[in-house]
N, C-alpha and C positions, 0 to 999 in steps of 0.2 A: 768827467771833471773838465769845468770850463778853461777856455783859455786865459782867464784873468782869476784863475782861483787854485793856484799850484800851489803856493808854500802852505806848511804843514803839515804835509802830505807824510816826510818821514820826522819820527820824533824819536828822543830816547824809547819808549815802549818798544819799537818795533826792532832794536838792537839786539842781535842775538850775543854778541860780545860788545865788551865795551865798546917896435912899434913907438911910433911917436902916440902920443895922448897930451890930453891936458887936462886938468879938473884941481880940485882943492882937496883931495882926499891924500893920506900919508900912511906910508907903512911902519910911521913909529907909532899909530895905533894899534889897538889889536882889538880881536874877538867879540865881544858883545856889542862893543861902541860903535861898529857899524850900524847899530838899529838903536842909537840914540839920538835926538836934537842935535848932540855937540858936532855929529860926523857932517861933513858937508860931502855928498857921493859925486864922484866925478862926474862932468856933464860931457865928454866927450872923449871917444877914441878915435884916432884919425890912423889908418896904414894905407898902404900904395891901392889896396883892394876894397876899404870898407871905411865906412864913417858911422860909429855907433851915436845915438845922441838919447836922451830919455824918452820913452815913448810918449806920445800926446797927441789930445784930438785932431791936432791939425795934421796927425799922419793917416786917417784915417784911410784916405782913399789911395794911397800908395800900400799901406798896409792889406787892404780890403785886396788889392791889384795882386800882392805877392801872393797871399796864402789861396786866392780864388783860382792862382795859375796853376795848383796841383794838390788840389783838395782831396782825392783820393790816397795819393802819396802819405799826404799828412796824417789822414784821418787811419789809415793804416801804422804807419811807423809810430805814431804818437798815441794813439788810443785816447785821447783828453776828452772822454764823453761825448765822443760824436763831432766835434772840434776840428775844425771849421764845419762848420752845417753847409750843406750844398745850395741853402738858399738864405745866405746870411745877409743881411740887410747894410746899407753903408749907415743906414740909424744906430742897429744892435752893436756896430763894431765901435762904432763913436761911443757910445756907452760902456763898452767895455775898455776902451782906450784913456777915457775920463777915470774910469777905474784905477786903471793902472798910475795915472798919475797921482791921482788922490794916495794910492800906498806910496808911490816915489815923496810926495811932499812929507807923507807921515812918518817916513821912516821905518816903514812898515816891511816894502819890499821894493826893488828897482829893477824895471822891465826897460830895455833898450832895444830902439829899431836900429836894424843893420840896413844901412844904405849902402849903395853904389856912390864912390867917390864923390859924384858931382850932385848928389844928395837927390837927382831927379827919380830916383828907381829903389823900392825896399827889396831886400831878398834877404832878408830872417828878422827874427827875434832874438833877443837874450833877456832871461827873466833869472835875476837874482834874489832869492829869497831865503828866509831864516832857516833855522834846524838846529836842534840839539840831539840830532843822532849821535854826535861822540862823547856825550854825556860831561862835556865841560861846558865853558864858556860858549856864548850860541855863535854859532859858527852859517856859514853861506852854503847854500844849496844853488848848482843851475840847472835852470832846463833851453833849450833852444832849438832852433829851426831853419834851415836854409832851404829855400826854395828848391825843386827837384833839379830845373836847367842849371843850378851851380854846381851840383855835385861832380858831374864830371871833371871839373876844373878843380876840386878838393878845394872848396870855400868853406866847407864846415871844416875841413884841418886847419886853416888858416884860420880864421874866427878863434877857436878854440888856443892853439897856440898865441894868439894876440891877445886874448882876454888872460889866459892864466900870466903872461907876461905883466900886465895890466894889475892884476892881482900883488905881482909881487911888486910891484912901484907904488901903486896909489889905493890898495884896498888894505884892510886892517886885518883880513884872514890869516889863522894859521894854515885851517884845512879846509875845502871846500869842497862837497859833495857830489856827484856827477850820478843822476840816476837814469838808467836807459832801460828802455822797454826789450824784454826776452827776445821779443820777434822783431826788434831794431837791429838786423842783422848786422847792417852797415854803422849804423852807430856804436854797435859793440867792438866790430873790428878796428873802428877809428882810436875809441879809447884805449883798446889795448895795446894798439900799435902805439901810441904814445906814452906808453911806460906807466900808464895811472895804475895803482895796486886797487885792489878791492876790498870791499867794505861790506861786511855782513848783514844786510836790510833787508826787512819786508820778506821775512823766512817764507818759502812756500808761495810768495806771493809773485807779481810779475814784473818786478825792476830787479835788476843788478846793479849795485851800489859800486862805483868809483871813487876814488878820491885824490886830488890835485894836494900836494904839502909845501908850505914855504920852504 
């Protein structure tokens, strides 16, 4: 599974049973409206530790430096069909980021770079994609990564806590799916410690599903 082709992994067919920020989204909008042309996705989330911006080709060098700093760790925990490649070029990464930006503008998926507060360093990425796994209005699912050097300081926990508060304040979702690879022990421990409930997805497969609810 490529870095830029995550959305659509989980659909209803896979279901066994049924912060300071700025932006123009709003909690009064619900469900599938996040994927309509009428929804203006927030363009920034800023905290004391991170700044999120829509992922764009201008972030190519920072993004490339971030995932290249921990290729082996990301390959092991994410297992996104070999991403990030050991020999990933800047040109190929720029193409990936252009696809992300095209999807953002088309309201198909919303990818964000996770930057240090000064904007000089990338420390991860967040991908917000559509899913119908809940069997009702089209909701969201997220994938994310944080560079290995930031895990000791629990930046992954900070990111999720702030993103969930962001969803509450500025996004239309009632529920958000958080799929975690079964081999990703750290990711599983994190979402469990945050009290997210499990969702039956991918029976017999490689992911355990968790859900954030408004």
